[in-house]
Each structure stands twice: as C-alpha cells, then as structure tokens.
C-alpha positions as YAML, in Angstrom:
chain: A
units: angstrom
residues:
- id: 1
  name: UNK
  ca: [0.00, 0.00, 0.01]
- id: 2
  name: UNK
  ca: [1.35, 3.40, -0.95]
- id: 3
  name: UNK
  ca: [1.89, 5.81, 1.91]
- id: 4
  name: UNK
  ca: [1.57, 9.56, 1.74]
- id: 5
  name: UNK
  ca: [3.27, 12.15, 3.92]
- id: 6
  name: UNK
  ca: [2.84, 15.88, 4.55]
- id: 7
  name: UNK
  ca: [6.01, 17.91, 4.35]
- id: 8
  name: UNK
  ca: [6.86, 21.11, 6.30]
- id: 9
  name: UNK
  ca: [4.95, 23.23, 3.77]
- id: 10
  name: UNK
  ca: [1.85, 20.97, 3.98]
- id: 11
  name: UNK
  ca: [2.47, 19.42, 0.56]
- id: 12
  name: UNK
  ca: [1.24, 15.85, 0.08]
- id: 13
  name: UNK
  ca: [4.16, 13.61, -0.81]
- id: 14
  name: UNK
  ca: [3.87, 10.02, -2.04]
- id: 15
  name: UNK
  ca: [6.10, 7.62, -0.13]
- id: 16
  name: UNK
  ca: [8.43, 5.06, -1.75]
- id: 17
  name: UNK
  ca: [6.87, 2.22, -3.69]
- id: 18
  name: UNK
  ca: [6.93, -1.13, -1.93]
- id: 19
  name: UNK
  ca: [8.24, -4.38, -3.50]
- id: 20
  name: UNK
  ca: [4.63, -5.55, -3.84]
- id: 21
  name: UNK
  ca: [3.70, -2.37, -5.73]
- id: 22
  name: UNK
  ca: [6.75, -2.65, -7.94]
- id: 23
  name: UNK
  ca: [5.98, -6.35, -8.66]
- id: 24
  name: UNK
  ca: [2.37, -5.46, -9.60]
- id: 25
  name: UNK
  ca: [3.68, -2.75, -11.91]
- id: 26
  name: UNK
  ca: [6.14, -5.23, -13.49]
- id: 27
  name: UNK
  ca: [3.29, -7.70, -14.12]
- id: 28
  name: UNK
  ca: [1.24, -4.92, -15.75]
- id: 29
  name: UNK
  ca: [4.15, -3.95, -17.96]
- id: 30
  name: UNK
  ca: [4.85, -7.55, -18.86]
- id: 31
  name: UNK
  ca: [1.28, -8.20, -19.96]
- id: 32
  name: UNK
  ca: [0.96, -4.94, -21.83]
- id: 33
  name: UNK
  ca: [4.39, -4.53, -23.54]
- id: 34
  name: UNK
  ca: [6.18, -7.85, -23.74]
- id: 35
  name: UNK
  ca: [5.44, -11.06, -25.61]
- id: 36
  name: UNK
  ca: [5.78, -14.62, -24.47]
- id: 37
  name: UNK
  ca: [7.63, -16.42, -23.04]
- id: 38
  name: UNK
  ca: [6.98, -14.57, -19.79]
- id: 39
  name: UNK
  ca: [10.13, -14.70, -17.62]
- id: 40
  name: UNK
  ca: [9.75, -15.69, -14.01]
- id: 41
  name: UNK
  ca: [11.70, -13.16, -12.00]
- id: 42
  name: UNK
  ca: [11.63, -11.79, -8.49]
- id: 43
  name: UNK
  ca: [12.15, -8.19, -7.54]
- id: 44
  name: UNK
  ca: [14.40, -7.10, -4.72]
- id: 45
  name: UNK
  ca: [15.10, -3.61, -3.39]
- id: 46
  name: UNK
  ca: [18.52, -3.00, -1.91]
- id: 47
  name: UNK
  ca: [20.20, -0.20, 0.02]
- id: 48
  name: UNK
  ca: [23.66, -1.82, -0.22]
- id: 49
  name: UNK
  ca: [26.42, 0.76, -0.56]
- id: 50
  name: UNK
  ca: [28.06, -1.47, -3.12]
- id: 51
  name: UNK
  ca: [25.08, -1.15, -5.40]
- id: 52
  name: UNK
  ca: [25.80, 1.91, -7.54]
- id: 53
  name: UNK
  ca: [23.18, 1.73, -10.28]
- id: 54
  name: UNK
  ca: [19.41, 2.32, -10.33]
- id: 55
  name: UNK
  ca: [18.76, -1.32, -11.25]
- id: 56
  name: UNK
  ca: [20.34, -4.59, -12.28]
- id: 57
  name: UNK
  ca: [19.11, -7.91, -13.70]
- id: 58
  name: UNK
  ca: [20.81, -10.97, -12.26]
- id: 59
  name: UNK
  ca: [20.26, -13.78, -14.77]
- id: 60
  name: UNK
  ca: [21.48, -16.68, -12.60]
- id: 61
  name: UNK
  ca: [19.01, -15.80, -9.83]
- id: 62
  name: UNK
  ca: [16.33, -14.48, -12.23]
- id: 63
  name: UNK
  ca: [16.13, -11.41, -10.10]
- id: 64
  name: UNK
  ca: [15.70, -7.71, -10.77]
- id: 65
  name: UNK
  ca: [17.49, -5.57, -8.22]
- id: 66
  name: UNK
  ca: [16.42, -1.96, -7.74]
- id: 67
  name: UNK
  ca: [18.16, 0.65, -5.58]
- id: 68
  name: UNK
  ca: [16.12, 1.72, -2.60]
- id: 69
  name: UNK
  ca: [16.96, 5.36, -3.38]
- id: 70
  name: UNK
  ca: [14.96, 5.24, -6.68]
- id: 71
  name: UNK
  ca: [11.79, 3.88, -5.01]
- id: 72
  name: UNK
  ca: [10.99, 7.45, -3.90]
- id: 73
  name: UNK
  ca: [11.00, 8.70, -7.50]
- id: 74
  name: UNK
  ca: [8.23, 6.89, -9.28]
- id: 75
  name: UNK
  ca: [9.14, 7.85, -12.89]
- id: 76
  name: UNK
  ca: [12.81, 7.07, -12.33]
- id: 77
  name: UNK
  ca: [11.83, 3.72, -10.80]
- id: 78
  name: UNK
  ca: [9.55, 2.88, -13.73]
- id: 79
  name: UNK
  ca: [12.32, 3.67, -16.24]
- id: 80
  name: UNK
  ca: [14.83, 1.49, -14.31]
- id: 81
  name: UNK
  ca: [12.24, -1.33, -14.01]
- id: 82
  name: UNK
  ca: [11.51, -1.25, -17.74]
- id: 83
  name: UNK
  ca: [15.23, -1.31, -18.49]
- id: 84
  name: UNK
  ca: [15.76, -4.39, -16.33]
- id: 85
  name: UNK
  ca: [12.60, -6.03, -17.70]
- id: 86
  name: UNK
  ca: [14.09, -5.75, -21.18]
- id: 87
  name: UNK
  ca: [17.16, -7.65, -19.92]
- id: 88
  name: UNK
  ca: [14.94, -10.28, -18.26]
- id: 89
  name: UNK
  ca: [12.78, -10.73, -21.34]
- id: 90
  name: UNK
  ca: [15.78, -10.98, -23.64]
- id: 91
  name: UNK
  ca: [17.33, -13.56, -21.31]
- id: 92
  name: UNK
  ca: [14.12, -15.62, -21.38]
- id: 93
  name: UNK
  ca: [14.31, -15.62, -25.21]
- id: 94
  name: UNK
  ca: [17.82, -17.04, -25.13]
- id: 95
  name: UNK
  ca: [20.02, -13.96, -25.20]
- id: 96
  name: UNK
  ca: [22.96, -14.25, -22.87]
- id: 97
  name: UNK
  ca: [23.49, -11.49, -20.36]
- id: 98
  name: UNK
  ca: [26.58, -9.51, -21.21]
- id: 99
  name: UNK
  ca: [29.16, -9.53, -18.39]
- id: 100
  name: UNK
  ca: [30.51, -6.18, -19.65]
- id: 101
  name: UNK
  ca: [27.09, -4.61, -19.22]
- id: 102
  name: UNK
  ca: [26.93, -3.74, -22.87]
- id: 103
  name: UNK
  ca: [23.62, -3.19, -24.59]
- id: 104
  name: UNK
  ca: [23.58, -5.04, -27.92]
- id: 105
  name: UNK
  ca: [21.56, -3.84, -30.91]
- id: 106
  name: UNK
  ca: [18.67, -6.15, -29.94]
- id: 107
  name: UNK
  ca: [18.43, -4.41, -26.53]
- id: 108
  name: UNK
  ca: [18.46, -0.96, -28.16]
- id: 109
  name: UNK
  ca: [15.76, -2.13, -30.59]
- id: 110
  name: UNK
  ca: [13.57, -3.10, -27.60]
- id: 111
  name: UNK
  ca: [14.04, 0.36, -26.05]
- id: 112
  name: UNK
  ca: [13.10, 1.95, -29.36]
- id: 113
  name: UNK
  ca: [10.05, -0.33, -29.68]
- id: 114
  name: UNK
  ca: [8.85, 0.71, -26.21]
- id: 115
  name: UNK
  ca: [9.49, 4.34, -27.06]
- id: 116
  name: UNK
  ca: [7.45, 4.01, -30.28]
- id: 117
  name: UNK
  ca: [4.61, 2.56, -28.20]
- id: 118
  name: UNK
  ca: [4.69, 5.67, -26.02]
- id: 119
  name: UNK
  ca: [5.68, 3.79, -22.85]
- id: 120
  name: UNK
  ca: [8.11, 6.50, -21.82]
- id: 121
  name: UNK
  ca: [5.98, 9.52, -22.81]
- id: 122
  name: UNK
  ca: [4.80, 10.34, -19.33]
- id: 123
  name: UNK
  ca: [8.01, 9.25, -17.65]
- id: 124
  name: UNK
  ca: [10.52, 11.60, -19.36]
...
C-alpha cells in the first residue's frame, strides 16, 4: 500500500513504492508490452552501498534488483524497472546477459520499440 506524507509546507508527498507495488507494476508492464515467453523473476530492493546503479538484472538468480533510493521517485523507478525487464525478457528468449554490461543492438531495438509505443511519454 502506498503511503503519503505531509512535508513542512503541507504538501502531500507520495512515499516510496513497496516491492509488492513494484511487482504489480512489473506484471502490468509484462502483460501490456512484452510477448511470451513470460520470464519468471523476483524483484528485490537494496540499500547496499556497493550497489551503484538504479537497477540490475541478475540472470542466474532471475532477479531484478532496484536501488532503494529510486523507489522514492516513481518515474525514475519505472524507467529502471522497464530497463531491467528488457534484460529479463531478452534472457528468457535465449540472449545471454553480457558480463561487460553492454547493450547489444537487440536491446536498443527493444528500447526503441517501447518508445514508439509511447511507454516513456509520461516518464521523461
């Protein structure tokens, strides 16, 4: 459940998204924007100081990691989640994860496909 807070100027502020809310969002994105086969992944939020990015897909564990610091910024979180979902979906279709964290042409084509569908329109 999303929590809301009032700041010092009496502005209503939405609290960070929970793992359950992020998982629900991921399922909605999967059904709406990605084709079969549907990857089975879990989502984990971390505040580890060694985690420097916004998100990461771990193929061996079939896990999407998201930095706790981005859970407060819904649009940033959604962009990071979509990015990692592209990795997960490509992995489920037989693409190997690149240990150098490169994004091959197929990955870039997926980003362009999502952009053409308007997925990022309200996020950027």
